[in-house]
C-alpha positions as CSV (number, residue, x, y, z in Angstrom):
1,M,111.1,56.5,124.8
2,P,107.8,58.4,124.4
3,K,107.7,61.6,122.5
4,P,107.3,64.6,124.8
5,K,104.0,66.4,124.3
6,P,103.9,70.2,124.4
7,K,101.6,71.8,127.0
8,T,98.6,73.3,125.3
9,T,97.0,75.0,128.2
10,A,97.0,78.8,128.4
11,P,99.0,80.4,131.2
12,A,97.1,82.2,134.0
13,T,98.7,85.6,133.4
14,Y,100.9,87.5,130.9
15,E,103.7,87.5,133.4
16,I,103.6,83.7,133.9
17,A,103.6,83.3,130.1
18,L,106.5,85.6,129.6
19,E,108.5,83.8,132.4
20,E,107.8,80.4,130.8
21,L,108.7,81.7,127.4
22,E,112.1,83.0,128.7
23,Q,112.8,79.7,130.3
24,L,112.1,77.9,127.1
25,I,114.4,80.2,125.1
26,R,117.2,79.6,127.6
27,S,116.7,75.8,127.3
28,V,116.7,75.9,123.5
29,E,119.7,78.2,123.3
30,S,121.7,76.0,125.7
31,G,121.9,73.4,122.9
32,Q,121.4,70.6,125.5
33,L,117.9,69.5,124.6
34,P,117.2,66.4,122.6
35,L,115.5,67.0,119.3
36,E,112.0,65.9,120.4
37,E,112.2,68.1,123.5
38,M,113.4,71.0,121.4
39,Q,110.4,70.5,119.1
40,A,108.0,70.4,122.0
41,A,109.6,73.6,123.5
42,Y,109.3,75.3,120.1
43,Q,105.6,74.4,119.9
44,R,104.9,75.5,123.5
45,S,106.7,78.8,122.7
46,E,104.3,79.4,119.8
47,V,101.3,79.0,122.2
48,L,102.9,81.3,124.8
49,L,103.8,83.9,122.2
50,A,100.3,84.0,120.8
51,F,98.9,84.4,124.3
52,C,101.3,87.3,125.0
53,R,100.5,89.0,121.7
54,D,96.7,88.7,122.4
55,R,97.0,90.2,125.8
56,L,99.2,93.1,124.6
57,D,96.8,93.7,121.7
58,A,93.8,93.8,124.1
59,V,95.6,96.3,126.4
60,Q,96.7,98.4,123.5
61,D,93.2,98.6,122.2
62,Q,91.9,99.7,125.6
63,V,94.6,102.3,126.0
64,G,94.1,103.6,122.5
65,V,90.4,104.4,122.9
66,L,90.3,108.0,124.0
67,D,87.4,110.4,124.3
68,D,88.4,114.0,124.8
69,G,91.6,112.9,126.6
70,A,89.9,110.4,129.0
71,L,89.8,106.7,128.7
72,K,86.4,105.2,127.9
73,P,85.3,101.5,127.7
74,L,85.6,99.9,124.3
75,N,81.9,99.1,124.1
76,Q,80.9,102.8,124.0
77,S,80.7,104.8,120.8
């Protein structure tokens, strides 16, 4: 039986990534996955988690940039 390969493509949106991550967690926590599938799920979850963190960091950076109480684009001084 061939070893399952984890998906390496980035999800389209944060919400899609979060939903897939939650599904993977449920699958792993069920204890019903064979070892190779559990490893692939773990590797995919690392990709999804990094994607979500990057998106959250980008939003946090944008929200955190204030100029006299008004948001301004990040590229302005």
